[in-house]
N, C-alpha and C positions, 0 to 999 in steps of 0.2 A: 180811455183813461180809467186807472184802477186806483181807488183810494183804499188804504189798508189800516186797519186798526189792531195793534198788538198790545195785548193785556197781560199776557203770560209772562211777565216781568216788568221792567220798568215801562210806563206807558208811552208807546210809540205811534205816531201818525204819519203816513207818507202818501204821496201821490205819484204814481208812476215811478217809484223808488226813491223819490226825493223826500227826505224827512221834513215835516212841518209841525212837529210837536210843539204845543205852547210852552213857552219858557216859565210864565207865571204859574204859581201853584193853584190859584183859584180857577184858572182857566182850564189846567189839567183836569182838576176835580169835576168842574162843568163838563168837559168833553167825556170824562170817563162815565158819568152819569147818563149822558145821551147815548153812550156805546153800550152801556148795559141793556137798554131798550132800544137797540138800532132797528130803524124802520118803523117805530111807534112814536107818537107824540108823548113828549114828557111835559106834564102840566107845568106851567110857570109856578104855581103855588108850590108844587112838590120840590121844585129847584130852589126856591126861595128858602123854603123850611130846611133843605138840607145844607145850603151854603151861606145863607145870610139871615139866619133865625132872629137876630136882634134888630134888625133895621126895620123901620117903618116901612109898610108895603109899597107905597109910592116910591120911596128911596130906594128899595130893594129891586124893584122893576127896572128902575134907571140903571142901577148898577149891572143888574143882569144884561140889559140892552147893551152896555157898554162892552161887558165881557164877550158876549156874542159876536159883537162887531170886531174885536180883537182876534177872536178865533177866525173870522171869515176873511181876514186879510191876507194872510198866507194861502189859505185855501184859494183865494181869489186870484192871486198871482200864479198859482199852478193850474187855474182854469177850472177849480172845482168848488166855486162858491156855492152851487146850487145844492151841494151834498148836506150843508147845515141849512134847514128849511125852516121857515116860521110857519106857524099855524095859529088860529084864533085863540087857541087855549094854552100853547106852548111852543115848543121847538123839538125838531125831529133831525136825527143823523141817518140820512139816505145812504146806507151802505149795505151790500148783500150778506148773507151769513157766510159765504166763501171767503169774504175779505176780512173776517174777524177771526184771529188765532183761537180764541176761546171757543168759538162756535166749530171750527174745524176740529179742535182737539175733542169736544163732546161727540161730535159725530164719529170720530175715529175710535174712541173708546167704546161707544155703543157697537161698532163694526166688529172691533176685536172680541168683545164679550160674546157677540153672535156666533162668531167663528169657533170660539172656545166651546161654546155649548153645543155647536154643530159637530164637534170631535175633530177640529182641524187645529191643534195646538200650535203648530208652527206657524200657520198663516195668522194665527191670533197673537202670537208673541211678536211677529213682525208688525204687525198693525198697531199693537199697543205700544211699542218701541217707537213707532213712527208719532203716535200721539204725544208721548212723554217728551220726545225730542223737540217739540215746539215750545217747551218751558225754558226761559232764560233766567229765572229767579222767581221772587214771590209775585203772585199776581198783584197787578195794580202797584207795584213797588213805586214809592215816591209820591203816591196820591194820598193826601191827608184832608181831613176836615169833613168827611162826609160818612155817615153811619151806613148808608145804603151801598157805597162802594165797599166799605169794610166788610159787610156782610157778604156781598158778591165774591170778593176776595176769598173769605172763608169758605164759601161753597165751592168755588173751583179747587181750593187746597184739598177739600174733602175728596172730590172727584179725582184729583191727581192721586192722592193716597190710595184710593179704590183701584185707579188704573195701574198702581205699581204692584198692589196685590194680585190683580187679575193678570197682569204680564208674568209675575212670578209664578203663579199657578200654571200658565201656559208652558213656561220654560220647564217646569218640573215635569208637566205631562208630556214634554217633548223630550225629555231625557237629557236636558243640559245642566246637569248638577253640578259639574266641575267649573263650567263658566259662570254659573251663579255665584259660587263660593269665591271665584277670582275676582269678580265685579262687584260683591254685595258692599264692600268698604266704600265704594264710590257713590251708591246711590241709596243705600238702605236708609229710610228715614229715622233719624235720631229722636224718636219720639216714643217714649216708654208705653203710652196708651195703645200704640198701635201693635197689639200682640201677634196678630196674624202674620205680619211680615217677620217677626222674631221667630215663629214657628216655622214659617217657610225656609227660613235661614238654616234651621236645625235639621229639616229634613235635607236639604241641599248638602250639608256637611255630612250627614248620616249615610247618604247614598254614594257620596265620594269617598267613603272608606274612612272617614275622619270621625270616628265614634266618640273619643275623648273630647274634642273640641266641640262636638254636637251636644255631649252631655253639658259642658260648661256653658254653651249658648243657650241650652234650655233652661238652665238654672237662673241665667240672667234674664230670661223673657218670661220666667214665672210659670213655665208649663211643668207638669210633673215628668220626673226622670223616665217613669215606665212609658210614657208616651213617645220616646225616642225609637224605641224597638218596635211600636206599633203605632205610626203616624195615621192622622185623619185619611180616611178613603179618599177624600176631595184631592188628595196630593199624589194618589197612587198612579204610577206611570203605566 
């Protein structure tokens, strides 16, 4: 039996391929909080503070117990009720890191960066593409009402942007300049503050023989036009 939790997009939970994601917003938020700390006990007080801060403690604990029971129902029907375990101080989601797409993503990014540092940009690019391919949308999309979930979603998004930058650096180092230019409109992050990706696009255009476009892209990204003909050594092929 395999229980999978997918957070890189709309929250999804499945048991052996059967979807059992809770429909209620509070239950999705509760499951997201448990998934962030999968394998560790999340204290009851923390869950109450995140999801029901305005309720009296006794009332909050009762509501939490009801919500836990609702999450366990589909797990039980799938034969996985024990995955959501009770502990004296809180609750624990017993799933392994290999069943969390966010954990697999982080591991692949680390592996890709290591391959790039070791001088194997082709393998690095393949690994980082696999990592980024796990994303289906914004992390924890549709989960509301928890500051901790929002913070984790922001952390994962930063890791995603870093992975895009690392993948681009690997592809540039591997000589894939024209392919980068062709694909850039599909995946380049439309975020003005991410200057590094803008500079990488300039390099890809320049090395593809499209100097005029490189100059325009350079102006749009805020880098000096002299930088185009002498790009940063980090991008040298």
